[in-house]
Backbone bond lengths (Angstrom), bond angles and torsions (degrees), N, CA, C in turn:
res aa  C-N    CA-C-N  psi(-1)  N-CA   C-N-CA  omega(-1)  CA-C   N-CA-C  phi
1 H - - - 1.469 - - 1.529 110.25 -
2 L 1.311 115.47 -46.83 1.465 119.63 -179.59 1.523 110.80 -64.73
3 A 1.348 116.15 -35.67 1.463 120.37 179.38 1.533 110.19 -63.72
4 W 1.334 117.30 -36.92 1.470 120.02 179.32 1.524 110.52 -67.37
5 I 1.335 116.70 -39.23 1.472 120.42 179.43 1.534 109.82 -65.33
6 M 1.338 116.93 -39.09 1.461 120.63 -176.43 1.528 112.53 -82.37
7 S 1.324 118.31 -9.06 1.463 120.34 -177.36 1.530 110.39 -69.74
8 P 1.336 117.56 145.24 1.462 121.33 -177.78 1.529 112.67 -59.49
9 C 1.339 116.21 -35.07 1.465 119.93 -176.87 1.522 110.89 -61.70
10 S 1.334 116.33 -48.50 1.460 119.62 -178.88 1.529 110.08 -68.54
11 F 1.344 116.58 -31.94 1.458 120.01 178.45 1.523 110.51 -63.10
12 F 1.348 116.26 -44.06 1.468 119.56 178.82 1.528 111.20 -67.53
13 M 1.333 116.38 -37.09 1.461 119.82 177.09 1.525 110.04 -62.59
14 Y 1.349 116.30 -42.87 1.462 120.95 179.45 1.521 110.10 -62.76
15 R 1.333 116.68 -43.07 1.460 120.48 179.40 1.522 110.43 -64.50
16 K 1.345 117.50 -40.43 1.462 120.94 -179.52 1.527 110.30 -62.95
17 V 1.338 115.93 -44.13 1.469 120.10 179.01 1.523 110.11 -64.11
18 W 1.345 117.00 -42.37 1.463 121.17 -178.68 1.527 110.56 -63.55
19 V 1.342 117.07 -41.94 1.462 121.00 178.94 1.533 109.94 -65.46
20 L 1.335 116.80 -41.56 1.460 120.40 178.53 1.527 110.28 -61.43
21 L 1.331 117.03 -43.88 1.463 120.25 179.67 1.526 110.46 -64.81
22 R 1.325 116.54 -40.43 1.455 120.12 -178.94 1.524 110.38 -65.08
23 Y 1.337 117.18 -44.20 1.456 120.12 178.89 1.519 110.70 -67.12
24 H 1.339 117.24 -34.14 1.460 120.45 177.88 1.527 109.83 -63.82
25 N 1.335 116.80 -40.66 1.464 120.24 178.36 1.522 110.96 -64.04
26 I 1.350 117.49 -43.70 1.461 121.23 178.74 1.520 109.88 -62.27
27 Y 1.337 116.11 -43.13 1.461 121.42 -179.82 1.523 110.77 -61.90
28 R 1.345 116.21 -41.07 1.458 120.97 180.00 1.533 110.70 -66.29
29 V 1.339 117.01 -40.54 1.466 120.70 178.38 1.526 110.19 -63.14
30 I 1.346 117.13 -42.82 1.464 121.04 179.05 1.529 109.45 -61.98
31 L 1.333 117.18 -46.26 1.459 120.47 179.55 1.524 110.63 -61.37
32 H 1.324 117.32 -39.26 1.457 121.42 179.57 1.529 110.31 -64.07
33 N 1.343 116.49 -44.20 1.466 120.51 179.01 1.516 110.72 -63.71
34 V 1.341 117.11 -41.32 1.464 120.68 178.22 1.530 109.79 -62.45
35 G 1.322 117.16 -41.02 1.458 121.39 178.93 1.520 111.50 -63.73
36 V 1.344 116.64 -40.75 1.468 120.85 179.15 1.525 109.65 -64.81
37 F 1.337 117.08 -44.19 1.467 120.08 179.51 1.524 110.54 -64.18
38 A 1.331 116.93 -37.92 1.463 120.57 179.41 1.528 110.12 -64.59
39 E 1.339 116.61 -40.44 1.463 119.71 178.53 1.525 110.41 -66.49
40 M 1.335 117.17 -41.23 1.463 120.39 177.88 1.528 109.94 -62.03
41 D 1.336 116.60 -40.37 1.459 121.44 -178.60 1.530 110.16 -64.16
42 S 1.329 116.60 -41.86 1.467 119.47 -179.68 1.528 110.56 -70.12
43 D 1.340 117.90 -30.70 1.463 120.71 177.08 1.526 111.00 -68.68
44 M 1.336 116.93 -34.33 1.466 121.10 -179.47 1.524 110.33 -66.49
45 Q 1.333 115.85 -37.10 1.457 119.15 178.50 1.512 108.30 -77.90
């Protein structure tokens, strides 16, 4: 089990998943900010 965790393949898989999650969080924050600005824009009108 420990050998699988320390293997380069699983390490790259872990990094790929971590990067995907990190980009997903950034994407969600951007979408949230866009939604807030859109709501503010509709309130102004």
